[in-house]
N, C-alpha and C positions, 0 to 999 in steps of 0.2 A: 426417558428420551428414546425415540426410535429413529432408525435410519431409513431414509427414502430408498426404495428399490432403485438400483442403478441400471438394470436391464431395460430394454425398450418395452414399453407398454403395448397393449393391443392397438392403440391409436397412434403410436409413435414408431415410425420405421427408421431403419438405418439412415435413409436419405434425409428425413426430417431432423433426426438427432445430430447427424454429421453433415450439414449442408456444405456446399463449396464456399459459400460466403455467409457470415453471420450478420445480423442486423440489430439495431437498437429497438427498444420496445415502442418508441414513439413512431407511428407510421409516417409522420411528416418530417422526420429527422433528415437533415441534409448536412453532410460533413463539410466544415469550413476548412480554410487553410490553403489558399492558393499559394503555391510554392514561390512564384515570382513576387507576389506581394509581400510574403514573409521575408524573403531575401532582401528586398528593397527596404523594408522597415528596419531590419537589422543593420543595414549599412547607414541609414540616416539617424538612428536613435543615438541620443547622447545620455549617458548614465554617469552619475556621480560615484556610485559604489556597486559596480557589477560583481565584485568579489570582496571578501573581507580584507581589511588592512591590518588585522591583528589575529593572533592565534585564538581560535575558538576554544572554549573550555571543554575538555573531554575527560570523562571519568573512566579509568581503566576498570574493566570487568574481568574477574578471574573465574576459572572453572570451579574452584572450591566454593566461591561465593554462590554460584548457580546451583551446585549440587546440594549445598547446605540450606538453601533458601526454603522456608516452610510456608511463607505467605503467597498470595496471588499477586504477582508483580509484573511489571513490564519495564523494558529498557529501550530507549530509542538509540538505534545504531547509526542513524544518518539517513537523510532523504526520507524514503518510505519504509526503510528496513527497520523492523522491530523484533525484539526478543521478549517472549513472555513465559512465565511459569504459572500454570493453573492446575490445581488439584495434583500437584507433584509432577505434572508432565511439562516438558520443555518444548517450546514451539517457536517458530520464526515465521515472519511474513515478508515476502519479497526481499530476500537477502541479496544485497549487492555489496561485495567487498572489494571489487576491482577499483583501480585508481581512476578509471574513466568510464562513464556511462556511454559506451560506444562499441561498435563492432570491432574496432581495433584499439590497441592501447598506446599508439603513438600519436593519436589525435582525438579530439572530441572533448566534451565537458569533463574537467578534472576535479577531483574531490577537493573541498575546502579544508578538510580535517581528516585525520586517520580514523579508522574504525576503533572502537573502544576495546575490542577483543579480536584476535585473529581466528580464522577458521581452525587452524591447528590447535589452538588453546581451548576451543569449545568442547564441552563434554558431549555425550550422545544426545542427539536431538530426536524427540519422538515424532514430531510432525512439522513439515514446512508447507505453508499455503502460498500459492502464487495467484496474483490478481489478473495478470495479463502478460503478454510476451514482449513488451517494449524493453529496450536495453537498460533503462533505469529501474526496472522491476524484475526482469528475468536475466540474470547474469550467468553466462555459460561457464566462465572460469569458477565462479562460486559454487554453482550446482555440481560441477564435476568434482570439486574438492569435498563438498558436503555429502556426496552420495553414500560413501561407506559408513558415515556416522549418523545417518538419518534413517528413521524407521519407515516413514511414509511421506510422499509428496501428494498433496491435494491440489488439483489444478482444474481450470476451466476446460471444456471440451476441446479436444484436438491439441492442446498444449502438451499433453502427455507424449504425443509423437515426437515432439522436439526433445523432450527429456530422454526418451528411449534412444534417440539418435545420438545423444551425448553420453550414453552408457549407463543410464539409470535403469536398474532391472525392472522388468514388467511388474513384478509383484510389489514393487515399492511405489507404483503410480496409480492413483485413482482420479479419473476424470469425472467432473460433475457438470450438469446443466444448471441454469438458474432455478432456484428453489429446491434443488436436491441437497441431501445431507449425507454425511458420513460420521458415524460415532467412533471415536478412537479413545480408548482408556476412559470411557464414560463421559467424554466431552463431545458435544455436538457441533460439527462444523457444517454450516450451510452456505452455499454459494448464492449470492443475491445479485440482482441486476445493477448495472451502472450504465451511464450514457457515455460511451467512449468508442474506441476502435482498436484494432490490433494490426500487427505486421512488423517484420524485422527486415524487410527489403522493399524495393519498389514494385515487386511482383506478387507479394503474398498478402496484400491488404485484406483484413477482416476474414482471413481463412481460419482463425482460431477465435474462441470465445473470450470475453473479458467479464470481470465481475468484482464484487466486493464480498467480504466474509463476515458472517455472524458466528461468533464463537461463544458457546454457552457451557459453562462448567456447573458444578453443584451450586455454587454461591454467586458466581460472577457472570455477567453478560456483557460482551464487548463487541464493538463493530469496527471493522477495518475497511476503509473505503476503496483502496486501490485508487484508480483515477476515474474522474467523472465530471461531466458538466452537471449543472443543476437541473433536476427533473422531478416529476411527480413520484418517481419510484422511492424516494427517501421517505415520504409519508407512508407509502404502502409497507415498506420494511419496518418502520416504526410501529405501525398498527399490528403487524404480524408478530414481531419479535421484541419490541420495546417493552419497558424502558431499558436503556443501556447504562451500565455503571461507568463505561468509558467509551467515547467515540474517538477514533483516530481518523481525522478528516483531511482529505487533500486540500491544501491551502498553499498554492505556489505554482509557478510556471503558467500563469494566466495572461491572456491578452485578448483584446477585442477581435483579433483576426481568427482566434479559435475558441471563442467564448462558450460554444455549446459542448465542448469536450473537456474543458478545465474550468473550475470555479474561481470567481473572484472571492476575496475574503468575506464580503458580506453574504455571499451565497453559501460559503462554507459554514458560517454561523447559522444561517437559516436551515441548512441541511441537518445540522446537529439538533436544532429545535424540532424539525420534522421527525427525526429519528427518536425523539423523546429521550435524548441523552441527558445524563446528569453532569458529567465532566467531559470537556472537549480538549483534545490534544491535536493541534495543527501539525500535519506531516507534509511530505512532498516539498520540502524547502530546506535551505541552509546547508546543503551539501554539494549540489551541482548548479551551474549556471545554465538554465534551460529556457529562459525567457528574456524579456527586455526590461523588466522592472529591476530595481536595486535588490541586492541579495537579501537584505534584512526587512524589506517592505512587507512580505507576507506575515511574518510574526508580529510586526508592529501594528499593522492594520487589523489583524485578527484580535489582538489584545484590546485595541481601541473599540472595535465594534462589539466584541463580546461583553465588554464592560458596559457599553451603552444599552445593550439588550438584556442585561441581567443573566448572562451565560457564564458559568464557571469554567474558566480556561486554565489549563496547566501548561507549563513550558519547561519541562525538565531539560537540563543540559544533556549533551550527548553522553550516553553511558550512565546517566544518573538513575538511581533506583526510584521507581514510583510504585507504591502500593496501589493496586487497581481500586478505584473508588475514592481514594484519598485526594485531598486538594493541597498541592504544594503552594507556598507563597510564590507569586509570580516574580521572578527575577529576570530583568531584561538583559540577558546575557548577550544578545545580538547588538547591544549598544555599548560601545566603549567610550566612556566619558573622558 
């Protein structure tokens, strides 16, 4: 495996690499989401189960368990946060440990369940990858606590500036453009396109890049979607890097008002097929209330549609160990009979 050069090429200037605003690959893309329409819809919507009415099953993870692990495994920490061990290296994607996915901790979407391990109990982390800068994916409090025990942060272009402002040392931050790679401990991390947007305030929209991650170790090939609407890029990624032993695909927080930046479950299943995935794990659900559907709907619909389409889906409980490439019997933990 080789790493793409990270310096500007002869045809790429600082201005083209670090524009004031980033754009999606589809030249006809128009961002949806009229704020007035969204607020009106939230006021009018009636939901039976916006949040769980029972304690979700959570498996406690220990540092000893992670240190002693010899297989290639992953653990779902909640929402889109995942922990993986590949070739003996420990890595995380979009770690969010705060109680709320919000700029403040006294209001905003609150967790349905505790994290299966605390930051304090985590052993040393080799690599953390970030998909984009939204609050439910890039959590300031978590990053600040993880800095001293993390070897390297791999992030999309200009997200590194945010991390450096939070105190992450320059030498621990690597920024990548779409299709660029970085090899760490023999594992190839490639940032690949998604159809989404970025911003942490009303004034910084699309000032940083967004993306998904292809992670290739000696024996395993996994895909982490970050956030995305359905687009042709999934087929291109599948053709370039597939097949994947495991795809972790955004399946949640969808609505017709913003359907081009988040996928409905049927689109998530199709994205997995486009990517040439072998096993699909729906993520971006079951931790925060970020849309107008019932909290359990994404997992239930993903299971129904994947079964209809012959797709192998896994649904590990929060903190449950999953050997990458294995298929766990599907347990509908989101349903309490």
